[in-house]
NULO-755718 format. One record per residue: residue number from 1; residue in three letters; x, y, z of N, C-alpha, C, CB in turn. Coordinates in steps of 0.1 Angstrom, whole numbers, padded with zeros to 4 digits. Each point is the difference from the previous one (the first is absolute). Glycine has a CB too. Example, Ala and Ser with C-alpha at 12.3 -4.5 7.8 and 13.67 -1.06 7.14 Angstrom:
<atoms>
seq;type;n.x;n.y;n.z;ca.x;ca.y;ca.z;c.x;c.y;c.z;cb.x;cb.y;cb.z
1;ALA;0132;-0057;0078;-0009;0012;0000;0009;0012;0000;-0019;-0012;0012
2;SER;0015;0023;-0019;0009;0011;0000;-0008;0011;0008;0012;-0006;-0022
</atoms>
This chain:
<atoms>
seq;type;n.x;n.y;n.z;ca.x;ca.y;ca.z;c.x;c.y;c.z;cb.x;cb.y;cb.z
1;UNK;0133;-0079;-0331;-0008;0003;0012;-0012;-0009;0000;0009;0024;0000
2;UNK;-0013;-0029;0012;-0012;-0008;0001;-0011;0008;0005;0014;-0020;0004
3;UNK;-0026;0014;-0005;-0012;0007;0005;0000;0001;0015;-0013;-0008;-0020
4;UNK;0019;-0003;0026;0000;0000;0015;0014;0004;0005;-0017;-0019;0000
5;UNK;0017;0030;0007;0012;0005;0006;0004;-0007;0012;-0004;0022;-0010
6;UNK;0017;-0025;0012;0004;-0007;0013;-0001;0010;0011;0015;-0016;-0013
7;UNK;-0019;0011;0024;-0001;0008;0012;0013;0000;0008;-0024;-0004;0002
8;UNK;0028;0015;0003;0012;0001;0009;-0003;-0007;0013;0008;0021;-0012
9;UNK;0002;-0028;0018;-0003;-0006;0013;-0002;0011;0010;0014;-0020;-0006
10;UNK;-0024;0017;0015;-0002;0010;0011;-0010;0011;-0004;0022;-0005;0008
11;UNK;-0025;0006;-0021;-0010;0011;-0004;-0014;-0006;0001;0017;0010;-0015
12;UNK;-0026;-0001;0019;-0014;-0004;0000;-0006;0000;-0014;-0002;0009;0024
13;UNK;-0007;-0018;-0026;-0008;0000;-0013;-0014;0002;0004;0016;-0016;-0011
14;UNK;-0022;0027;0005;-0014;0004;0004;-0009;-0006;-0011;0008;0021;0011
15;UNK;-0021;-0024;-0007;-0005;0001;0014;0006;-0011;0009;-0021;0010;-0010
16;UNK;0021;-0007;0023;0005;-0010;0009;-0006;0003;0014;0022;-0002;-0013
17;UNK;-0020;-0008;0022;-0004;0002;0014;0012;0001;0008;-0021;-0013;-0004
18;UNK;0022;0023;0013;0012;0002;0008;-0005;0004;0014;0014;0007;-0019
19;UNK;-0005;-0009;0029;-0003;0004;0014;0006;0013;0002;0000;-0024;0007
20;UNK;-0008;0033;-0002;0005;0014;0004;-0002;0001;0015;-0006;0010;-0023
21;UNK;0017;-0008;0030;0000;0001;0015;0003;0014;0004;0008;-0024;0002
22;UNK;-0016;0028;0008;0002;0013;0006;0001;-0002;0015;-0013;0012;-0018
23;UNK;0022;-0004;0025;0002;-0001;0014;-0001;0014;0006;0015;-0020;-0002
24;UNK;-0022;0020;0014;-0002;0012;0007;-0002;-0002;0015;-0009;0010;-0021
25;UNK;0007;0001;0028;-0003;-0001;0014;-0014;-0006;0002;0015;0020;0006
26;UNK;-0016;-0027;0005;-0013;-0007;0003;-0011;0011;0000;0012;-0018;0013
27;UNK;-0022;0015;-0021;-0012;0009;0000;-0012;-0009;-0004;0014;0021;-0006
28;UNK;-0026;-0018;0011;-0012;-0008;-0002;-0003;0000;-0015;-0008;0006;0023
29;UNK;0010;0005;-0030;-0005;0000;-0014;0011;-0002;-0010;-0018;0015;0008
30;UNK;0030;-0020;-0004;0012;-0001;-0009;-0004;-0009;-0012;0016;0004;0020
31;UNK;-0022;-0015;-0017;-0003;-0010;-0011;-0009;0007;-0010;0002;-0019;0016
32;UNK;-0012;0026;-0011;-0010;0007;-0009;0007;0010;-0008;-0018;-0003;0017
33;UNK;0027;0011;-0012;0008;0010;-0007;0008;-0007;-0012;0001;0014;0021
34;UNK;0005;-0025;-0018;0008;-0007;-0010;-0009;-0005;-0012;0017;-0006;0018
35;UNK;-0028;0000;-0014;-0009;-0005;-0010;-0006;0011;-0008;-0005;-0019;0015
36;UNK;0002;0030;-0009;-0005;0012;-0007;0010;0005;-0010;-0014;0006;0021
37;UNK;0026;-0005;-0017;0011;0005;-0009;0001;-0009;-0012;0012;0010;0019
38;UNK;-0011;-0023;-0017;0001;-0010;-0011;-0012;0001;-0009;0014;-0015;0015
39;UNK;-0026;0015;-0009;-0012;0000;-0008;-0002;0013;-0008;-0010;-0014;0017
40;UNK;0016;0025;-0013;-0001;0013;-0007;0008;-0001;-0013;-0003;0012;0022
41;UNK;0012;-0021;-0024;0008;-0001;-0012;-0003;-0013;-0008;0017;0013;0012
42;UNK;-0027;-0021;-0008;-0003;-0013;-0007;-0014;-0002;-0002;0020;-0009;0010
43;UNK;-0024;-0002;-0017;-0014;-0003;-0002;-0006;-0005;0013;0005;-0006;-0024
44;UNK;-0018;0006;0025;-0007;-0003;0012;0003;-0014;0006;-0018;0015;-0008
45;UNK;0021;-0024;-0001;0002;-0014;0005;0015;-0004;-0001;-0023;-0006;-0008
46;UNK;0032;0016;0007;0014;-0002;-0002;0007;-0006;0013;0000;0018;-0017
47;UNK;-0005;-0015;0029;0006;-0005;0012;-0004;-0014;0002;0000;0023;0011
48;UNK;0009;-0032;-0012;-0002;-0015;0001;-0001;-0005;0014;0011;-0002;-0022
49;UNK;-0001;0007;0030;0001;-0004;0014;0007;0011;0008;0001;-0024;-0007
50;UNK;-0005;0025;0020;0006;0009;0009;0004;-0008;0013;-0014;0020;-0009
51;UNK;0027;-0017;0013;0004;-0006;0013;0007;0010;0008;0003;-0022;-0011
52;UNK;-0005;0021;0024;0004;0010;0010;0009;-0007;0010;-0020;0015;-0004
53;UNK;0029;-0007;0009;0009;-0005;0011;0004;0011;0009;0008;-0018;-0015
54;UNK;-0007;0015;0028;0004;0009;0010;0014;-0003;0004;-0024;0003;0008
55;UNK;0032;0007;-0004;0014;-0002;0005;-0001;-0007;0014;0009;0020;-0013
56;UNK;0002;-0026;0017;0001;-0007;0013;-0005;0009;0011;0019;-0014;-0008
57;UNK;-0015;0026;0009;-0004;0009;0011;-0014;0007;-0003;0025;0004;0004
58;UNK;-0030;-0006;-0016;-0013;0006;-0003;0000;0015;-0003;-0009;-0016;0015
59;UNK;0021;0021;-0018;0002;0014;-0004;-0002;0003;-0015;0015;0002;0020
60;UNK;-0013;-0013;-0028;0000;0002;-0014;-0010;-0010;-0006;0024;0009;0000
61;UNK;-0028;-0006;-0012;-0010;-0008;-0007;0004;-0001;-0015;-0019;0007;0016
62;UNK;0018;-0019;-0022;0003;-0001;-0014;-0012;-0006;-0007;0025;-0003;0004
63;UNK;-0028;0008;-0016;-0011;-0004;-0008;0006;-0004;-0014;-0017;0014;0013
64;UNK;0014;-0026;-0017;0004;-0004;-0014;-0013;-0003;-0008;0022;-0010;0009
65;UNK;-0022;0017;-0020;-0011;-0002;-0010;0005;-0007;-0012;-0011;0021;0008
66;UNK;0005;-0033;-0011;0003;-0007;-0012;-0009;0007;-0010;0007;-0023;0011
67;UNK;-0002;0029;-0021;-0008;0008;-0009;0003;-0003;-0015;-0001;0018;0017
68;UNK;-0009;-0018;-0025;0001;-0003;-0014;0002;0014;-0007;-0014;-0021;0001
69;UNK;0026;0022;-0007;0003;0013;-0007;0001;-0002;-0015;0013;0007;0020
70;UNK;-0018;0003;-0027;-0001;-0001;-0015;0013;0006;-0006;-0025;0002;0001
71;UNK;0031;0007;0006;0012;0007;-0006;0009;0005;0011;-0013;0006;-0021
72;UNK;0025;-0002;0017;0011;0005;0009;-0005;0014;0006;0018;-0012;-0014
73;UNK;-0025;0020;0006;-0005;0013;0005;-0009;-0002;0012;0002;0009;-0023
74;UNK;-0010;-0019;0024;-0008;-0002;0012;0009;-0003;0012;-0019;-0009;-0015
75;UNK;0028;0000;0013;0009;-0003;0011;0008;0012;0005;0002;-0023;-0010
76;UNK;0003;0031;0001;0008;0012;0004;-0009;0010;0007;0015;-0004;-0019
77;UNK;-0027;0005;0014;-0010;0010;0007;-0003;-0005;0014;-0010;0006;-0023
78;UNK;0008;-0019;0025;-0003;-0005;0013;0012;0003;0010;-0015;-0018;-0010
79;UNK;0027;0014;0005;0012;0003;0009;0002;0014;0002;0010;-0020;-0009
80;UNK;-0012;0029;0000;0002;0014;0002;-0011;0006;0010;0009;0002;-0023
81;UNK;-0021;-0006;0022;-0010;0004;0009;0003;-0005;0014;-0017;0000;-0018
82;UNK;0022;-0012;0020;0004;-0005;0013;0012;0007;0005;-0009;-0022;-0006
83;UNK;0018;0025;-0002;0012;0008;0004;-0004;0013;0005;0014;-0012;-0017
84;UNK;-0024;0019;0011;-0004;0013;0004;-0009;0000;0012;0002;0007;-0024
85;UNK;-0007;-0018;0028;-0010;-0001;0012;0008;0001;0013;-0016;-0014;-0014
86;UNK;0012;0023;0023;0008;0002;0012;-0001;-0012;0010;-0005;0024;-0003
87;UNK;-0005;-0033;0002;-0001;-0011;0009;0008;-0012;-0004;-0022;0009;0006
88;UNK;0026;-0009;-0019;0008;-0011;-0005;0015;0002;0001;-0019;-0005;-0016
89;UNK;0025;-0004;0024;0015;0002;0002;0009;-0007;-0010;-0006;0002;0024
90;UNK;0001;-0013;-0029;0008;-0007;-0010;-0009;-0009;-0009;0019;0000;0017
91;UNK;-0014;-0002;-0029;-0008;-0009;-0010;0010;-0010;-0005;-0016;0018;-0006
92;UNK;0011;-0029;0002;0008;-0010;-0007;-0008;-0006;-0011;0011;-0006;0021
</atoms>
């Protein structure tokens, strides 16, 4: 056995920076809600970049946060909180 374990393809190695995307109905404060959820599970400077996009008809909004995560538990907590939020319809 070596000191360095081989990583399985497709598995995340922490710490890492990933994009977490949330989609919901168009609302003025949707971006703020997403950033607030992500920030509640990470360090103050963990959000690297935020991008927003509106659907063609303007009915839906998506927010992607590029976020620096220290461990899998942070990622799972963010996704669970988003899943439980009534304004968030889907996450990627």
